[in-house]
C-alpha positions in Angstrom: 23.7 32.9 -21.7 22.2 35.6 -19.8 23.2 37.4 -16.1 20.5 37.5 -13.7 20.7 38.4 -9.7 19.9 37.9 -5.9 21.2 38.4 -3.2 24.1 37.0 -3.6 25.3 38.1 -5.8 25.3 38.1 -10.2 25.1 34.4 -12.3 25.2 33.7 -15.8 21.7 31.5 -16.7 21.5 30.1 -19.9 19.4 31.4 -22.5 17.2 29.1 -24.1 16.1 28.4 -20.0 12.9 29.6 -17.8 14.3 29.3 -15.3 16.6 32.0 -13.4 19.4 32.0 -10.7 17.0 30.8 -7.8 16.6 27.7 -9.6 20.1 27.9 -10.4 21.0 27.8 -7.1 18.6 25.2 -6.0 20.6 22.9 -9.1 24.1 23.4 -7.5 23.1 23.1 -3.7 20.7 20.0 -4.0 22.3 17.1 -6.4 20.5 14.9 -3.9 17.8 12.3 -4.5 18.0 12.9 -8.7 13.8 12.8 -7.7 12.2 15.7 -9.7 9.3 17.5 -8.2 6.3 15.5 -8.2 4.2 16.7 -11.5 1.2 17.1 -9.8 2.5 19.4 -7.2 4.0 21.9 -9.3 0.4 21.9 -11.5 -1.6 22.5 -8.1 1.7 25.6 -7.6 1.0 27.2 -10.9 -3.1 26.8 -10.3 -2.5 28.4 -7.1 0.2 31.2 -9.4 -2.7 32.0 -11.9 -5.4 32.0 -8.8 -3.2 34.4 -7.1 -2.6 36.6 -10.1 -6.3 36.8 -11.6 -8.1 38.1 -8.1 -3.9 40.5 -7.1 -5.3 42.6 -10.7 -8.9 42.4 -9.7 -7.4 44.3 -6.4 -5.8 46.6 -8.7 -2.2 45.5 -7.6 -1.6 44.2 -10.8 -1.5 45.6 -13.8 -4.3 43.4 -15.7 -1.8 42.8 -18.8 0.8 41.4 -16.3 -1.8 39.4 -14.5 -3.2 37.8 -17.8 -0.2 36.5 -19.5 1.3 35.2 -16.0 -2.5 32.9 -16.6 -1.7 32.2 -19.5 1.8 30.5 -18.2 0.3 28.9 -15.1 -2.3 27.4 -18.1 0.5 26.1 -20.0 2.4 25.0 -16.9 -0.9 22.9 -15.9 -1.5 21.3 -19.6 1.6 19.6 -19.2 3.6 22.3 -21.1 6.8 23.2 -20.0 7.9 19.8 -17.3 11.3 19.5 -18.3 12.0 23.1 -16.7 11.1 22.3 -13.1 14.7 21.1 -12.4 14.6 21.0 -8.9 15.4 18.0 -7.2 12.5 16.9 -5.1 14.9 16.5 -1.5 15.8 20.1 -1.2 16.6 23.2 2.5 14.1 25.5 2.6 10.7 24.6 2.9 9.9 24.4 -1.1 11.1 27.8 -1.4 13.4 26.4 -4.2 10.2 24.6 -5.6 8.2 28.2 -5.8 10.9 29.6 -7.5 11.9 27.5 -9.3 7.5 27.9 -10.6 8.0 31.9 -9.8 10.7 32.6 -12.9 9.1 30.0 -15.5 6.1 31.8 -15.7 7.3 35.0 -15.0 9.7 34.3 -18.0 6.8 32.6 -20.0 4.6 35.6 -19.0 8.1 38.1 -20.2 7.4 36.2 -23.5 4.0 36.6 -24.0 3.9 40.4 -23.7 6.8 40.3 -26.3 9.4 40.7 -23.8 13.2 38.8 -23.8 13.9 35.9 -20.8 15.6 37.6 -17.8 13.4 40.8 -18.5 11.8 40.7 -14.9 11.2 44.3 -15.6 7.7 43.4 -17.6 7.0 40.4 -15.1 9.0 40.0 -11.5 8.6 36.3 -10.4 8.8 37.9 -6.4 6.4 40.7 -6.7 4.6 39.9 -9.2 3.9 36.4 -9.5 5.2 35.6 -5.7 2.2 38.4 -5.1 0.8 38.1 -1.7 2.5 34.6 -0.9 4.8 33.4 0.7 6.5 29.2 0.2 5.1 28.4 3.5 1.1 29.1 2.8 1.8 28.3 -1.2 3.4 24.8 -0.9 1.2 23.2 1.5 -1.4 24.3 -0.4 -0.7 22.9 -3.0 0.2 19.9 -1.3 -2.9 19.4 0.0 -4.2 19.8 -3.6 -2.5 17.8 -5.4 -2.9 14.9 -2.6 -6.5 15.3 -3.0 -6.5 14.5 -6.9 -4.3 12.1 -6.5 -6.4 10.5 -3.7 -10.2 10.4 -6.4 -7.7 7.7 -8.3 -7.1 5.1 -6.1 -10.3 5.4 -4.2 -11.8 4.9 -7.2 -9.2 1.8 -8.0 -10.0 0.3 -4.9 -14.1 0.1 -5.7 -12.9 -1.6 -8.7 -11.1 -4.1 -6.4 -13.2 -4.5 -4.6 -15.6 -5.3 -6.6 -13.1 -7.9 -8.3 -13.0 -9.6 -5.5 -16.9 -9.8 -4.9 -16.6 -11.1 -8.1 -14.2 -14.1 -6.9 -16.4 -14.0 -3.7 -19.3 -15.2 -5.6 -17.4 -17.6 -7.9 -15.9 -19.6 -5.1 -18.6 -19.6 -2.5 -19.1 -23.4 -3.3 -15.2 -24.5 -2.8 -15.0 -26.0 0.8 -11.6 -26.3 1.6 -8.5 -26.2 5.1 -8.7 -23.0 6.9 -5.6 -22.3 8.5 -4.1 -20.6 12.1 -0.3 -20.1 12.5 0.3 -21.8 9.1 -1.6 -25.1 10.6 -4.1 -26.4 9.7 -7.7 -25.3 12.1 -11.1 -25.7 10.3 -13.0 -25.9 7.1 -13.6 -22.6 4.9 -15.0 -22.2 1.9 -12.6 -20.4 -0.9 -15.0 -18.1 -1.5 -15.2 -16.4 2.5 -11.9 -15.6 2.0 -12.0 -14.1 -0.5 -14.9 -12.1 0.9 -12.4 -11.1 3.8 -10.0 -9.4 1.2 -13.4 -7.8 -0.3 -14.0 -6.4 3.2 -11.3 -5.6 4.0 -10.6 -3.2 0.7 -14.0 -1.6 1.3 -12.8 0.2 4.0 -10.0 1.5 2.5 -11.6 2.0 0.0 -14.1 4.2 2.7 -10.7 5.6 5.0 -9.7 7.3 2.0 -12.3 9.1 0.3 -13.7 10.9 4.1 -9.3 11.3 5.0 -10.2 13.9 1.6 -12.2 16.4 4.3 -8.8 16.6 6.5 -7.2 17.8 3.4 -9.1 20.7 2.6 -8.4 23.2 5.4 -5.7 25.2 4.0 -3.5 28.4 4.9 -3.6 30.3 1.4 -3.4 33.6 2.3 -1.4 33.2 5.4 1.7 34.1 4.3 4.9 34.0 6.4 3.4 32.2 9.5 -0.5 32.1 9.5 -0.9 35.8 10.1 -1.5 37.2 6.7 1.4 39.1 6.7 1.3 41.8 3.1 -1.6 40.6 2.1 -4.6 42.3 1.6 -7.8 41.2 3.6 -9.9 40.8 0.4 -7.2 38.9 -1.2 -7.4 36.2 1.5 -11.0 35.3 0.7 -10.7 36.0 -2.7 -7.7 33.7 -4.1 -8.8 30.4 -1.6 -12.8 30.6 -3.2 -10.8 31.2 -7.3 -8.4 28.1 -6.1 -11.6 26.2 -4.9 -13.2 27.1 -8.4 -9.9 26.0 -10.4 -9.2 23.0 -9.0 -12.3 21.2 -8.6 -11.9 20.6 -4.4 -13.4 22.5 -1.7 -11.0 23.7 -0.2 -12.2 26.7 2.4 -9.1 29.0 4.6 -8.2 27.7 7.7 -10.1 29.1 11.0 -6.6 29.0 12.1 -4.2 29.5 9.4 -0.5 29.5 12.1 -2.1 25.7 12.6 -1.8 24.9 8.5 1.1 25.8 8.4 3.4 25.2 11.4 1.7 21.7 11.8 2.0 18.7 9.3 0.1 15.8 11.1 -2.5 15.8 8.9 0.0 14.5 6.0 0.7 11.8 8.8 -2.4 11.2 8.6 -3.2 10.2 5.5 0.2 8.9 5.1 -1.3 6.8 7.9 -4.0 4.8 5.9 -2.0 4.3 3.0 0.1 2.2 5.0 -3.1 0.6 6.1 -4.2 -0.1 2.7 -0.5 -1.5 1.4 -0.6 -3.7 4.9 -4.3 -4.9 3.4 -2.7 -5.2 -0.4 0.4 -6.8 1.5 -0.9 -9.2 3.2 -3.8 -11.0 0.6 -0.6 -10.7 -1.9 1.1 -12.6 0.7 -1.8 -15.2 0.7 -1.8 -14.9 -3.2 1.7 -16.7 -3.5 1.2 -19.1 -0.7 -2.2 -20.9 -1.2 -0.7 -20.7 -5.2 2.5 -21.8 -4.3 4.1 -25.6 -5.7 2.1 -26.3 -7.6 2.4 -29.4 -7.7 5.0 -29.5 -4.2 2.8 -26.8 -2.4 -0.9 -26.3 -1.5 -1.5 -25.3 -5.1 -5.6 -24.4 -4.1 -5.6 -21.3 -6.6 -3.7 -20.9 -9.9 -3.1 -17.0 -10.4 -2.3 -15.8 -14.5 0.5 -17.1 -15.9 2.3 -13.8 -16.7 5.5 -14.4 -17.7 8.8 -17.4 -17.2 9.5 -17.0 -14.1 13.2 -19.1 -14.7 16.3 -18.6 -17.4 17.5 -22.0 -15.7 14.5 -24.0 -14.5 12.8 -24.8 -17.7 8.0 -24.8 -17.1 8.7 -22.5 -14.7 5.8 -19.8 -13.8 6.0 -17.3 -10.5 3.9 -14.9 -8.7 4.9 -12.1 -10.2 2.9 -9.4 -9.8 2.4 -10.6 -5.8 5.5 -10.0 -5.5 5.7 -6.8 -6.9 2.5 -5.8 -4.3 4.8 -6.7 -2.4 7.6 -4.4 -3.0 5.2 -1.2 -2.9 3.5 -1.7 0.2 7.0 -2.1 1.9 8.3 0.9 -0.4 5.1 2.8 0.9 5.6 1.7 4.5 8.7 3.2 4.3 7.3 6.7 3.4 5.2 6.2 6.1 8.1 6.1 8.6 9.4 9.3 6.9 6.9 12.0 7.1 5.9 11.1 10.6 9.8 12.1 11.5 9.7 15.1 8.9 6.0 16.1 10.6 7.2 15.8 14.3 10.6 17.4 12.9 9.2 21.2 12.4 10.0 24.2 14.5 8.2 26.4 15.7 6.0 28.5 12.6 7.3 26.2 10.1 8.6 22.2 8.9 11.3 23.0 7.0 11.0 19.3 5.9 7.6 19.8 3.7 9.6 19.1 1.0 10.4 15.5 2.3 6.5 15.3 3.0 5.1 16.4 -0.2 8.0 13.4 -1.5 7.2 10.6 -0.6 3.1 11.1 0.7 2.5 11.9 -3.9 4.9 8.8 -4.6 3.0 6.7 -2.0 -0.7 7.7 -3.4 1.0 7.0 -7.3 2.3 3.4 -6.4 -0.4 2.4 -4.6 -3.5 4.0 -6.8 -1.1 2.1 -10.0 -0.7 -1.2 -7.9 -4.1 -1.2 -7.0 -5.1 -1.4 -10.7 -1.9 -4.1 -11.4 -3.1 -6.8 -8.8 -7.2 -6.1 -9.7 -6.3 -6.4 -13.6 -3.3 -8.4 -13.9 -4.4 -11.3 -11.1 -7.7 -11.6 -8.9 -8.9 -11.3 -12.4 -7.4 -14.6 -13.3 -7.7 -15.9 -10.6 -9.3 -20.1 -11.2 -9.5 -22.4 -8.2 -8.3 -25.7 -7.9 -11.3 -27.6 -6.9 -10.0 -31.4 -6.7 -6.6 -30.3 -4.3 -9.0 -28.3 -2.4 -11.0 -31.4 -1.8 -7.5 -33.7 -1.8 -6.2 -31.5 1.3 -9.2 -31.2 3.2 -10.4 -35.3 3.6 -6.7 -35.6 4.1 -6.3 -33.2 7.2 -8.1 -33.9 10.8 -8.9 -30.2 10.3 -13.0 -31.7 11.2 -12.5 -32.9 14.8 -13.1 -29.5 15.4 -16.9 -30.4 15.6 -16.5 -33.2 18.0 -15.8 -30.7 20.9 -19.3 -29.7 22.1 -20.8 -33.6 21.8 -17.8 -35.3 23.5 -15.6 -32.8 24.7 -12.5 -31.7 24.1 -10.0 -33.7 25.6 -11.7 -36.7 23.7 -11.7 -34.8 20.3 -7.9 -34.6 21.3 -7.6 -38.5 21.4 -9.6 -38.6 17.8 -6.9 -35.9 16.2 -3.8 -38.0 17.8 -5.2 -41.0 16.6 -6.0 -39.7 13.0 -2.3 -38.3 12.4 -0.5 -41.2 13.7 -2.6 -43.8 11.8 -2.4 -41.8 9.1 -6.7 -42.8 8.7 -9.6 -39.7 8.2 -10.7 -38.0 11.6 -14.2 -40.4 10.9 -12.2 -43.9 10.9 -10.6 -43.0 14.2 -13.5 -41.6 16.3 -15.1 -44.9 14.8 -12.3 -47.4 16.9 -12.8 -44.7 19.6 -16.5 -45.4 19.7 -17.2 -42.2 20.7 -20.0 -41.3 18.9 -22.4 -43.2 16.4 -21.5 -43.9 12.5 -25.2 -41.9 12.1 -24.1 -39.1 14.5 -20.3 -38.3 12.3 -21.9 -38.2 9.4 -23.8 -35.5 10.4 -21.4 -34.3 12.6 -18.4 -34.1 10.3 -19.9 -32.1 7.6 -17.7 -29.8 6.2 -19.9 -27.0 4.7 -21.6 -26.9 8.0 -18.3 -26.4 9.6 -18.1 -22.7 7.4 -22.1 -21.4 9.1 -21.9 -20.1 13.0 -23.8 -23.0 15.0 -22.4 -26.1 16.5 -22.8 -28.5 13.9 -24.9 -32.0 14.3 -26.5 -29.9 16.6 -30.4 -31.8 17.1 -32.5 -28.6 15.7 
């Protein structure tokens, strides 16, 4: 064990860990969820610490050997080392201070080793005086969250693009398959199966575009604003130089916000991003519901499409295969939508110059980005790409329905068309047979009007050219 001190007194810290007394107290104070702080967020914070150390050395505030040691330690964290040292619960009081201090202490103690010292010898490298120089949790944490979110947005957007392409491929594959279109779970009018998939593709295309554009909203950061955005205790040159260095290392176009007080106290940008994630979740969930419905049965349900068989579906019913991928998708989107509500509540609950609930926002936002990235990949590769059409089933359901009766309305009026529909339903006959019995039009006219393919295009079916 090693003895460390802070404002509240002395504590023994295990000798073999890189974190220190501030992290130890956070472990004790926040045994809440068991969720770990996002690795992506930790890496973004380490990146900021590296940039700050280098800039502070260039400005003469930090000796070069200390800055170099901190930068080396940060590089290790950014490369994925020492993940087991970041032990603070994701849900914590203090607006992220415990996570910031966890990173400060790990980097300090690792940097001390690079200088030949023993962990805990903060006369060599101090977590606050050196690693946290010219910083506050209040400007570092939200900046890191913005960077982490941008990093995760890119693969999600790419995944949406791949899913869109897969849906468009099915649109082309199913272009000639006509089936019953339904509204409010009731037979409506004919539609091409390909047309249904085109609608899914269009929805995902909108999501892809939204996510691509929202990155711009995350680029304005308050790094250098320190406690509340006024920049107290930070050199003016540092303010400009550190943002440039962070932009270089992060590979994203972050820039100092014109109003740093705004970006430190207000979290609405995260609500905006979360709202777009919720929109994607809604579209994925609706599509998954449709897949389950259209593949239902397969004998006693709709059975219009067949989903890839991924695993046996029952421990008691032999031969049963369930729509497990759409079911899993539905659950992930429910989770994302619940997270969106938590983010909104946390964002509006901030007071005055700071939002103390940033850890909750960070946890849910980065988790939603990760979940959706995985969900989009799974639904694409394990479901959409392997969907096949049950062509004969689609044809039989269409033939035995009354959906073509709508095409008669422009020719005989709504009331008479309703009589035809009622006669077909009661007599269990086709619309064409019912129309012939009621002598509403000639057989030749009916043949032209009741062509189901003509009903899937704009215009009046059977109208004279």
